[in-house]
C-alpha positions as CSV (number, residue, x, y, z in Angstrom):
1,M,134.5,-77.0,162.1
2,D,136.2,-79.0,159.2
3,I,133.4,-80.0,157.0
4,D,133.8,-83.2,155.0
5,T,131.4,-85.6,153.0
6,Q,130.1,-87.2,156.1
7,H,128.8,-83.8,157.3
8,I,127.2,-83.1,154.0
9,I,125.3,-86.5,154.1
10,A,124.2,-85.8,157.5
11,Y,122.8,-82.4,156.5
12,L,120.9,-84.0,153.5
13,E,119.5,-86.6,156.0
14,K,118.5,-83.9,158.4
15,R,120.6,-85.3,161.3
16,L,123.3,-82.7,161.4
17,P,123.7,-81.5,165.0
18,E,122.2,-78.1,165.7
19,N,125.5,-76.7,166.9
20,D,127.2,-77.7,163.4
21,L,124.1,-76.6,161.4
22,K,124.6,-72.8,161.5
23,E,128.2,-73.0,160.5
24,F,127.3,-75.4,157.7
25,E,124.5,-73.1,156.3
26,Y,126.8,-70.1,156.7
27,Q,129.4,-71.8,154.4
28,L,126.6,-72.9,152.1
29,E,125.4,-69.3,151.7
30,N,128.9,-67.6,151.4
31,S,131.1,-70.1,149.4
32,D,130.3,-70.9,145.8
33,D,132.9,-73.9,145.7
34,F,131.3,-75.3,148.9
35,R,127.7,-75.0,147.4
36,K,128.7,-76.6,144.2
37,E,130.1,-79.6,146.3
38,V,127.0,-79.9,148.2
39,E,124.9,-79.9,145.1
40,D,127.0,-82.6,143.4
41,I,126.9,-84.9,146.5
42,A,123.2,-84.2,147.0
43,F,122.6,-85.3,143.3
44,V,124.4,-88.6,143.9
45,W,122.7,-89.0,147.4
46,R,119.2,-88.6,145.8
47,M,119.8,-91.2,143.0
48,S,121.3,-93.6,145.8
49,E,118.0,-93.1,147.8
50,E,115.8,-93.8,144.7
51,L,117.8,-97.0,144.0
52,K,117.3,-98.1,147.6
53,L,113.5,-97.6,147.2
54,H,113.6,-100.0,144.2
55,D,115.4,-102.5,146.2
56,N,113.0,-102.4,149.0
57,I,109.9,-103.2,146.7
58,D,108.4,-106.6,147.6
59,T,107.4,-107.6,144.2
60,D,105.9,-111.1,145.4
61,A,103.5,-109.4,147.8
62,N,102.5,-106.8,145.3
63,W,101.9,-109.3,142.6
64,Y,99.8,-111.5,145.0
65,R,97.5,-108.5,145.7
66,I,97.2,-107.6,142.1
67,S,96.6,-111.0,140.9
68,R,93.5,-111.4,143.3
69,R,91.9,-108.6,141.5
70,I,92.5,-110.0,138.2
71,K,89.9,-112.5,137.1
72,K,90.9,-113.2,133.5
73,D,94.1,-114.8,132.4
74,K,94.3,-112.6,129.3
75,L,94.5,-109.5,131.5
76,K,97.1,-111.2,133.7
77,I,99.4,-111.7,130.8
78,K,99.0,-108.2,129.6
79,L,99.8,-106.7,133.0
80,L,102.9,-109.0,133.4
81,Q,104.1,-107.9,130.0
82,Y,103.5,-104.3,130.9
83,S,105.4,-104.7,134.2
84,R,108.5,-106.1,132.4
85,S,108.5,-103.3,129.9
86,A,108.2,-100.7,132.5
87,A,111.0,-102.3,134.6
88,A,113.3,-102.2,131.4
89,I,112.3,-98.7,130.8
90,L,113.1,-97.6,134.3
91,I,116.4,-99.4,134.7
92,L,117.9,-98.0,131.4
93,P,117.9,-94.4,132.4
94,I,119.3,-95.1,135.9
95,L,122.1,-97.0,134.3
96,L,122.7,-94.1,131.9
97,L,122.6,-91.7,134.7
98,T,124.9,-93.6,136.9
99,T,127.5,-93.9,134.1
100,F,127.2,-90.2,133.4
101,L,127.9,-89.2,137.1
102,Y,130.8,-91.6,137.4
103,I,132.4,-90.1,134.3
104,E,131.8,-86.5,135.4
105,L,133.2,-87.1,139.0
106,D,136.2,-88.8,137.4
107,N,136.9,-85.9,135.0
108,K,136.5,-83.6,137.8
109,N,139.2,-85.4,139.9
110,N,141.6,-85.5,136.9
111,E,141.2,-81.7,136.0
112,P,144.5,-79.8,136.3
113,V,144.9,-77.6,139.4
114,Q,144.7,-73.9,138.6
115,Q,147.8,-71.9,139.2
116,L,147.3,-68.4,140.9
117,H,149.5,-65.4,140.8
118,V,149.5,-62.5,143.4
119,T,151.6,-59.4,142.9
120,S,152.1,-56.6,145.4
121,A,152.2,-53.2,143.9
122,Y,155.1,-50.8,144.6
123,G,154.7,-49.1,147.9
124,T,152.3,-51.5,149.3
125,V,152.3,-54.9,151.3
126,T,149.8,-57.6,150.1
127,K,148.6,-60.4,152.3
128,T,147.1,-63.7,150.9
129,I,146.0,-66.9,152.6
130,L,146.7,-70.3,150.8
131,S,144.4,-73.2,150.7
132,D,146.2,-74.9,153.7
133,G,145.8,-71.8,155.8
134,T,149.3,-70.6,155.3
135,E,149.5,-66.8,155.5
136,V,151.9,-64.8,153.2
137,W,152.7,-61.1,153.2
138,L,154.3,-59.7,149.9
139,N,156.6,-56.9,149.9
140,S,156.6,-54.1,147.3
141,G,157.1,-55.3,143.7
142,S,156.9,-59.1,144.6
143,T,155.1,-61.9,143.0
144,L,153.9,-65.3,144.6
145,S,152.7,-68.2,142.3
146,Y,150.7,-71.1,143.9
147,P,148.1,-73.6,143.2
148,Q,144.6,-73.0,144.0
149,T,144.4,-76.2,145.9
150,F,147.4,-78.1,147.3
151,T,147.5,-81.7,146.0
152,E,148.1,-84.3,148.6
153,G,151.8,-84.6,149.5
154,E,152.8,-81.4,147.9
155,R,152.9,-77.7,149.1
156,N,154.9,-75.8,146.6
157,V,154.9,-72.0,145.8
158,I,157.3,-69.8,143.7
159,L,158.5,-66.5,145.0
160,T,159.9,-63.5,143.1
161,G,160.7,-60.7,145.4
162,E,160.3,-60.6,149.3
163,A,157.7,-62.4,151.4
164,Y,157.0,-63.2,155.0
165,F,155.6,-66.8,155.5
166,K,153.5,-68.1,158.5
167,V,153.3,-71.7,157.5
168,S,150.3,-73.8,158.5
169,S,151.6,-76.8,160.5
170,D,151.5,-80.1,158.6
171,K,154.0,-82.7,159.8
172,S,153.2,-85.0,156.8
173,N,153.3,-82.5,154.0
174,R,156.5,-80.2,153.6
175,F,156.0,-76.6,152.6
176,D,158.5,-75.6,149.8
177,V,159.3,-72.1,148.7
178,I,161.1,-72.2,145.4
179,V,163.3,-69.0,145.0
180,S,164.7,-67.7,141.7
181,D,165.4,-71.4,140.5
182,E,168.3,-71.2,142.9
183,L,167.1,-72.3,146.3
184,I,164.3,-74.2,148.0
185,V,163.3,-73.1,151.6
186,S,161.5,-76.0,153.3
187,A,159.5,-76.1,156.4
188,Y,156.4,-78.0,158.1
189,G,155.1,-75.2,160.1
190,T,156.9,-72.1,161.1
191,E,157.5,-68.3,160.3
192,F,160.3,-66.9,158.2
193,N,161.2,-64.1,155.7
194,V,162.6,-64.7,152.2
195,N,164.2,-61.7,150.2
196,S,164.9,-62.7,146.6
197,Y,164.6,-59.9,144.2
198,K,165.9,-60.6,140.6
199,E,168.1,-57.6,140.5
200,D,169.9,-58.3,143.8
201,K,173.1,-60.3,143.8
202,T,172.0,-62.1,147.0
203,I,169.1,-64.1,148.4
204,G,168.3,-63.7,152.2
205,V,166.3,-66.0,154.4
206,T,165.7,-65.1,158.0
207,L,164.0,-67.6,160.4
208,I,161.6,-66.1,163.1
209,E,160.8,-69.3,164.9
210,G,160.7,-73.1,164.4
211,N,163.0,-74.8,161.9
212,I,163.7,-74.5,158.1
213,E,166.1,-76.1,155.7
214,V,167.5,-74.2,152.8
215,S,168.9,-76.2,150.0
216,K,170.2,-75.5,146.5
217,A,167.8,-76.4,143.7
218,D,170.3,-79.0,142.5
219,K,170.3,-80.6,145.8
220,T,174.1,-80.4,146.1
221,S,174.1,-78.9,149.5
222,S,171.8,-77.5,152.3
223,K,171.8,-75.7,155.7
224,N,169.5,-75.7,158.7
225,V,168.6,-72.3,159.9
226,A,167.9,-71.7,163.6
227,P,165.6,-69.0,164.9
228,G,167.2,-65.6,164.9
229,Q,169.6,-66.5,162.1
230,H,170.0,-64.9,158.7
231,L,171.2,-67.0,155.7
232,V,172.8,-65.3,152.7
233,Y,173.1,-67.0,149.4
234,D,175.6,-65.4,146.9
235,K,174.1,-65.9,143.4
236,D,177.6,-65.4,141.8
237,N,179.7,-68.0,143.7
238,R,176.6,-70.1,144.9
239,H,177.8,-70.0,148.4
240,M,175.7,-69.9,151.6
241,T,176.8,-68.1,154.8
242,M,175.0,-67.6,158.1
243,A,174.9,-64.7,160.5
244,E,172.9,-63.4,163.4
245,A,169.9,-61.3,162.3
246,N,168.1,-58.2,163.6
247,V,164.7,-59.7,163.1
248,S,162.9,-56.3,163.3
249,V,165.0,-54.8,160.6
250,K,164.5,-57.9,158.3
251,T,160.8,-58.2,158.9
252,G,159.6,-54.6,159.9
253,W,158.3,-54.1,156.3
254,K,155.5,-56.6,157.0
255,D,154.0,-54.1,159.5
256,G,154.5,-51.1,157.2
257,K,157.9,-50.1,158.5
258,M,161.3,-49.4,156.9
259,I,163.9,-49.9,159.6
260,F,167.6,-49.1,159.0
261,R,170.3,-49.8,161.6
262,R,173.8,-48.8,160.6
263,A,172.7,-49.6,157.0
264,N,175.2,-48.2,154.3
265,M,173.8,-45.8,151.7
266,T,173.8,-48.5,149.0
267,E,171.2,-50.5,151.2
268,V,169.2,-47.4,151.9
269,V,168.9,-46.4,148.3
270,Q,168.0,-49.9,147.3
271,R,165.2,-50.2,149.6
272,L,163.9,-46.7,149.0
273,S,164.0,-47.2,145.3
274,R,161.9,-50.4,145.5
275,H,159.5,-49.1,147.9
276,F,158.7,-45.9,146.0
277,N,159.4,-47.3,142.4
278,V,162.0,-44.6,141.6
279,D,165.6,-44.5,140.3
280,I,167.8,-43.2,143.0
281,R,171.4,-42.5,142.0
282,L,174.5,-41.9,144.2
283,E,176.9,-39.5,142.8
284,G,180.3,-39.9,144.5
285,K,181.9,-43.0,145.9
286,E,182.2,-41.5,149.2
287,L,178.5,-41.9,149.7
288,Y,178.6,-45.7,149.5
289,D,180.1,-46.2,152.9
290,Y,178.1,-43.7,154.8
291,E,176.0,-45.5,157.4
292,Y,172.4,-44.6,158.4
293,S,169.9,-45.4,161.2
294,A,166.2,-44.6,161.2
295,T,162.8,-46.1,161.1
296,F,160.1,-44.9,158.7
297,T,156.4,-45.7,158.7
298,T,154.1,-43.2,156.8
299,E,156.7,-40.9,155.6
300,T,156.7,-39.9,151.8
301,L,159.9,-40.1,149.8
302,N,160.3,-36.3,149.8
303,E,160.1,-36.3,153.7
304,I,162.6,-39.1,153.9
305,L,165.0,-37.3,151.6
306,Q,164.6,-34.2,153.7
307,L,165.5,-36.2,156.8
308,L,168.5,-37.6,155.2
309,E,169.8,-34.1,154.4
310,K,169.4,-33.0,157.8
311,T,171.2,-35.9,159.3
312,A,174.0,-36.3,156.6
313,P,176.2,-33.9,154.4
314,I,174.3,-34.7,151.5
315,K,171.8,-33.0,149.0
316,Y,169.3,-34.4,146.5
317,S,167.5,-33.2,143.4
318,I,164.6,-34.7,141.7
319,I,164.0,-35.1,137.9
320,E,160.3,-35.6,137.3
321,P,159.0,-38.4,134.9
322,E,158.9,-37.5,131.2
323,Q,156.5,-38.8,128.6
324,S,158.0,-40.9,125.8
325,G,157.0,-41.2,122.2
326,D,154.8,-44.3,123.0
327,Y,152.9,-42.2,125.7
328,S,154.6,-44.1,128.6
329,F,156.5,-42.3,131.3
330,T,160.0,-42.6,132.5
331,K,160.8,-43.3,136.3
332,R,161.3,-40.4,138.5
333,I,164.9,-39.9,139.1
334,V,166.6,-38.9,142.4
335,K,170.2,-37.8,142.6
336,I,172.0,-37.7,145.8
337,S,175.5,-36.1,146.2
338,L,177.8,-34.7,148.9
339,K,177.4,-31.1,149.9
340,K,180.1,-28.9,149.0
């Protein structure tokens, strides 16, 4: 149930249907933001009810009944003066309270939207859900910046690293992923993967289903991507190319897998380095073109390196981290070379 102001007023007036009441009370108990919203609206609602009561008072009839009990003109005059003074005293705080509520609500509407940042630690996949219901998975060492609440007409997020987006459908408000100040990936409701680590020379966008548009940040060109296609953007020449994608290879990380299909050692080393936060160095140009196919799930770095040794003419050595003068530690270094 999507709860709006009408539901809250119906709850306050005790006319909310029974089938909606349980969900309303559940959200009231478990959401601080929702509880605050209900309290704000309840306060205004109570003041409105008090004003209605004042409007419904039949002053002529009441005065007639009072006047019959008063036998002396002097007492009548005193009561009249008292009534006028009381009315003035009552109206003043109501006016002040109404003004205060208006200012507070106006200030609340004009408050800047808080910007949130989520970072996925190395070796982990982090999932977050945005205010519009969009689901985002962040790969190792990636960061997503987004507003706590999307304003009307805008759904913009900023990505550094790699993320898988399952965008909540909204035909009126486009969802934009701003990537490295280079590209904007736009959708209205679909699933796609964006790979954009700062140290990489390219940006990759893979569409799983639906439709997306990838445009340069300066709006000089754009391309539509079809399901199963992979767009590659070269940061040096600022050129976009399209190719068919092996979707499972591009998105397997979301489910905790590292999938390689005829991947050269440069790609293997890059992905392992990023996942395990180590510095892997290839010693010998002959290694760069060696291709490798495998699927890893829960294996440790040592286990993966041992498997590489068994299936390829290579050997590896590990240099453990060392403590620096500032008490920080260097990265673990892995050296891979050809067996002689």
